[in-house]
FILODO-589332 format. One record per residue: residue number from 1; residue in three letters; x, y, z of N, C-alpha, C, O in turn. Coordinates in steps of 0.02 Angstrom, whole numbers, plus 50000, padded with zeros to 5 digits. Layout:
! residues N
NUM / Ala / X / Y / Z / X / Y / Z / X / Y / Z / X / Y / Z
...
//
This chain:
! residues 72
1 / Met / 50053 / 49936 / 50000 / 50000 / 49999 / 49970 / 50039 / 50069 / 49995 / 50021 / 50126 / 49981
2 / Ala / 50097 / 50050 / 50036 / 50134 / 50133 / 50057 / 50152 / 50125 / 49971 / 50139 / 50166 / 49928
3 / Asp / 50184 / 50066 / 49964 / 50219 / 50093 / 49874 / 50186 / 50127 / 49829 / 50217 / 50158 / 49785
4 / Lys / 50106 / 50128 / 49832 / 50080 / 50134 / 49766 / 50051 / 50238 / 49800 / 50057 / 50290 / 49768
5 / Arg / 50024 / 50229 / 49872 / 50043 / 50300 / 49883 / 50121 / 50350 / 49881 / 50132 / 50411 / 49888
6 / Ala / 50166 / 50289 / 49867 / 50269 / 50347 / 49836 / 50245 / 50342 / 49761 / 50271 / 50380 / 49721
7 / Ala / 50202 / 50303 / 49742 / 50185 / 50318 / 49662 / 50148 / 50348 / 49633 / 50160 / 50359 / 49574
8 / Asp / 50079 / 50378 / 49667 / 50023 / 50426 / 49666 / 50066 / 50517 / 49690 / 50049 / 50571 / 49666
9 / Lys / 50110 / 50508 / 49734 / 50135 / 50592 / 49750 / 50182 / 50585 / 49701 / 50204 / 50640 / 49685
10 / Lys / 50216 / 50525 / 49662 / 50270 / 50548 / 49641 / 50250 / 50577 / 49555 / 50287 / 50604 / 49514
11 / Ala / 50183 / 50561 / 49552 / 50156 / 50578 / 49459 / 50113 / 50659 / 49497 / 50084 / 50694 / 49456
12 / Ala / 50112 / 50678 / 49557 / 50040 / 50709 / 49570 / 50114 / 50784 / 49601 / 50098 / 50834 / 49632
13 / Asp / 50199 / 50763 / 49576 / 50244 / 50817 / 49596 / 50270 / 50823 / 49518 / 50307 / 50871 / 49509
14 / Lys / 50252 / 50770 / 49443 / 50277 / 50793 / 49383 / 50213 / 50852 / 49354 / 50214 / 50895 / 49310
15 / Lys / 50171 / 50835 / 49391 / 50116 / 50865 / 49357 / 50123 / 50943 / 49380 / 50128 / 50959 / 49439
16 / Gly / 50124 / 50986 / 49328 / 50132 / 51078 / 49324 / 50202 / 51080 / 49354 / 50216 / 51104 / 49409
17 / Gln / 50249 / 51049 / 49307 / 50318 / 51019 / 49327 / 50334 / 51066 / 49229 / 50298 / 51055 / 49181
18 / Leu / 50395 / 51113 / 49229 / 50418 / 51147 / 49176 / 50499 / 51129 / 49143 / 50536 / 51169 / 49171
19 / Lys / 50527 / 51098 / 49111 / 50579 / 51076 / 49109 / 50629 / 51129 / 49054 / 50642 / 51115 / 48996
20 / Val / 50649 / 51186 / 49087 / 50666 / 51223 / 49058 / 50736 / 51229 / 49033 / 50769 / 51213 / 49082
21 / Thr / 50791 / 51247 / 48970 / 50844 / 51226 / 48965 / 50879 / 51285 / 48904 / 50854 / 51311 / 48855
22 / Gln / 50930 / 51289 / 48927 / 50960 / 51385 / 48932 / 50985 / 51373 / 48867 / 51042 / 51350 / 48867
23 / Ile / 50947 / 51385 / 48791 / 50977 / 51364 / 48730 / 51035 / 51411 / 48712 / 51091 / 51387 / 48701
24 / Gly / 51021 / 51496 / 48707 / 51063 / 51542 / 48679 / 51110 / 51552 / 48743 / 51123 / 51515 / 48790
25 / Ser / 51136 / 51635 / 48722 / 51192 / 51637 / 48746 / 51153 / 51741 / 48772 / 51136 / 51779 / 48727
26 / Pro / 51148 / 51759 / 48844 / 51138 / 51806 / 48854 / 51172 / 51867 / 48826 / 51146 / 51923 / 48826
27 / Ile / 51234 / 51851 / 48802 / 51311 / 51894 / 48784 / 51270 / 51919 / 48721 / 51252 / 51898 / 48666
28 / Gly / 51267 / 51982 / 48766 / 51241 / 52048 / 48707 / 51195 / 52074 / 48698 / 51188 / 52116 / 48654
29 / Arg / 51139 / 52052 / 48746 / 51068 / 52057 / 48770 / 51056 / 52104 / 48819 / 51105 / 52124 / 48850
30 / Glu / 50975 / 52138 / 48838 / 50962 / 52185 / 48890 / 51000 / 52123 / 48946 / 51014 / 52063 / 48941
31 / Asp / 51005 / 52185 / 49007 / 51061 / 52150 / 49077 / 50972 / 52142 / 49089 / 50968 / 52083 / 49105
32 / Ser / 50913 / 52166 / 49090 / 50854 / 52122 / 49107 / 50850 / 52066 / 49113 / 50841 / 52043 / 49170
33 / Gln / 50855 / 52012 / 49045 / 50864 / 51944 / 49010 / 50924 / 51913 / 49028 / 50931 / 51860 / 48999
34 / Arg / 50970 / 51927 / 49067 / 51006 / 51893 / 49089 / 51004 / 51876 / 49151 / 51029 / 51825 / 49175
35 / Arg / 50956 / 51947 / 49201 / 50965 / 51950 / 49263 / 50880 / 51882 / 49280 / 50861 / 51844 / 49326
36 / Thr / 50857 / 51902 / 49215 / 50804 / 51838 / 49203 / 50805 / 51753 / 49190 / 50757 / 51715 / 49200
37 / Leu / 50875 / 51732 / 49166 / 50893 / 51682 / 49174 / 50933 / 51657 / 49232 / 50942 / 51600 / 49252
38 / Ile / 50951 / 51706 / 49250 / 50988 / 51706 / 49304 / 50920 / 51675 / 49377 / 50911 / 51635 / 49423
39 / Gly / 50900 / 51711 / 49353 / 50802 / 51718 / 49397 / 50766 / 51637 / 49388 / 50732 / 51603 / 49427
40 / Leu / 50782 / 51630 / 49344 / 50768 / 51523 / 49303 / 50778 / 51473 / 49331 / 50748 / 51421 / 49346
41 / Gly / 50864 / 51513 / 49340 / 50927 / 51456 / 49369 / 50949 / 51451 / 49330 / 50971 / 51394 / 49338
42 / Leu / 50975 / 51476 / 49256 / 51020 / 51478 / 49211 / 51027 / 51498 / 49215 / 50998 / 51543 / 49245
43 / Asn / 51098 / 51500 / 49183 / 51185 / 51540 / 49190 / 51217 / 51506 / 49160 / 51273 / 51526 / 49176
44 / Lys / 51227 / 51450 / 49111 / 51254 / 51453 / 49090 / 51233 / 51385 / 49002 / 51183 / 51353 / 48985
45 / Met / 51292 / 51393 / 48978 / 51218 / 51358 / 48899 / 51202 / 51299 / 48911 / 51230 / 51275 / 48960
46 / Gly / 51168 / 51267 / 48884 / 51123 / 51214 / 48898 / 51124 / 51164 / 48981 / 51132 / 51103 / 48988
47 / Arg / 51113 / 51215 / 49031 / 51081 / 51203 / 49117 / 51029 / 51200 / 49090 / 51008 / 51234 / 49043
48 / Thr / 51000 / 51149 / 49126 / 50931 / 51142 / 49110 / 50917 / 51127 / 49196 / 50956 / 51105 / 49238
49 / Arg / 50851 / 51145 / 49201 / 50810 / 51148 / 49281 / 50717 / 51130 / 49272 / 50677 / 51142 / 49226
50 / Thr / 50712 / 51106 / 49321 / 50638 / 51086 / 49305 / 50602 / 51145 / 49371 / 50620 / 51139 / 49429
51 / Leu / 50562 / 51188 / 49354 / 50510 / 51214 / 49391 / 50438 / 51219 / 49387 / 50407 / 51217 / 49334
52 / Glu / 50415 / 51224 / 49440 / 50363 / 51225 / 49459 / 50309 / 51273 / 49393 / 50342 / 51317 / 49365
53 / Asp / 50242 / 51268 / 49373 / 50199 / 51309 / 49318 / 50171 / 51342 / 49356 / 50122 / 51321 / 49387
54 / Thr / 50208 / 51430 / 49367 / 50163 / 51454 / 49373 / 50168 / 51519 / 49359 / 50225 / 51542 / 49348
55 / Pro / 50101 / 51570 / 49357 / 50114 / 51625 / 49282 / 50176 / 51655 / 49307 / 50197 / 51675 / 49252
56 / Ala / 50224 / 51675 / 49352 / 50269 / 51699 / 49381 / 50318 / 51654 / 49325 / 50332 / 51682 / 49272
57 / Val / 50334 / 51609 / 49332 / 50368 / 51561 / 49301 / 50346 / 51569 / 49212 / 50393 / 51564 / 49173
58 / Arg / 50280 / 51581 / 49185 / 50266 / 51577 / 49132 / 50302 / 51643 / 49095 / 50330 / 51639 / 49040
59 / Gly / 50294 / 51703 / 49134 / 50293 / 51776 / 49145 / 50394 / 51767 / 49091 / 50417 / 51780 / 49036
60 / Met / 50415 / 51740 / 49152 / 50524 / 51746 / 49146 / 50513 / 51718 / 49104 / 50526 / 51749 / 49053
61 / Ile / 50484 / 51639 / 49091 / 50488 / 51630 / 49022 / 50495 / 51656 / 48946 / 50539 / 51649 / 48903
62 / Lys / 50430 / 51690 / 48949 / 50410 / 51712 / 48901 / 50451 / 51786 / 48882 / 50448 / 51801 / 48823
63 / Arg / 50483 / 51825 / 48920 / 50547 / 51857 / 48938 / 50611 / 51870 / 48898 / 50631 / 51922 / 48872
64 / Val / 50645 / 51790 / 48901 / 50662 / 51749 / 48869 / 50687 / 51684 / 48823 / 50732 / 51644 / 48810
65 / His / 50588 / 51720 / 48803 / 50565 / 51609 / 48756 / 50643 / 51625 / 48691 / 50661 / 51567 / 48679
66 / His / 50672 / 51655 / 48666 / 50734 / 51648 / 48606 / 50780 / 51625 / 48632 / 50823 / 51596 / 48598
67 / Leu / 50787 / 51631 / 48704 / 50862 / 51592 / 48741 / 50841 / 51524 / 48756 / 50879 / 51476 / 48750
68 / Val / 50777 / 51519 / 48775 / 50765 / 51424 / 48832 / 50708 / 51399 / 48775 / 50662 / 51427 / 48745
69 / Arg / 50743 / 51314 / 48775 / 50690 / 51258 / 48773 / 50630 / 51255 / 48848 / 50642 / 51248 / 48908
70 / Val / 50563 / 51265 / 48810 / 50554 / 51222 / 48856 / 50499 / 51156 / 48845 / 50460 / 51154 / 48797
71 / Glu / 50502 / 51096 / 48903 / 50450 / 51068 / 48909 / 50432 / 51020 / 48936 / 50467 / 50974 / 48957
72 / Gln / 50366 / 51028 / 48938 / 50324 / 50977 / 48991 / 50302 / 50930 / 49001 / 50275 / 50919 / 49056
//
């Protein structure tokens, strides 16, 4: 029974998550775009973070959509 609860919790944790990968360099971009990447936890090319799907995170991604790849 405990295994089923653990599996259900893992499935619930995955729901509402976004996998964000930095694919572009902030060199030559506005400082606000560099700070947004750092706020997302991305500051090196190829770095990937799993973030909660919230309106705030979606807004940050929208600001730097040309520098990141988003998977659900």
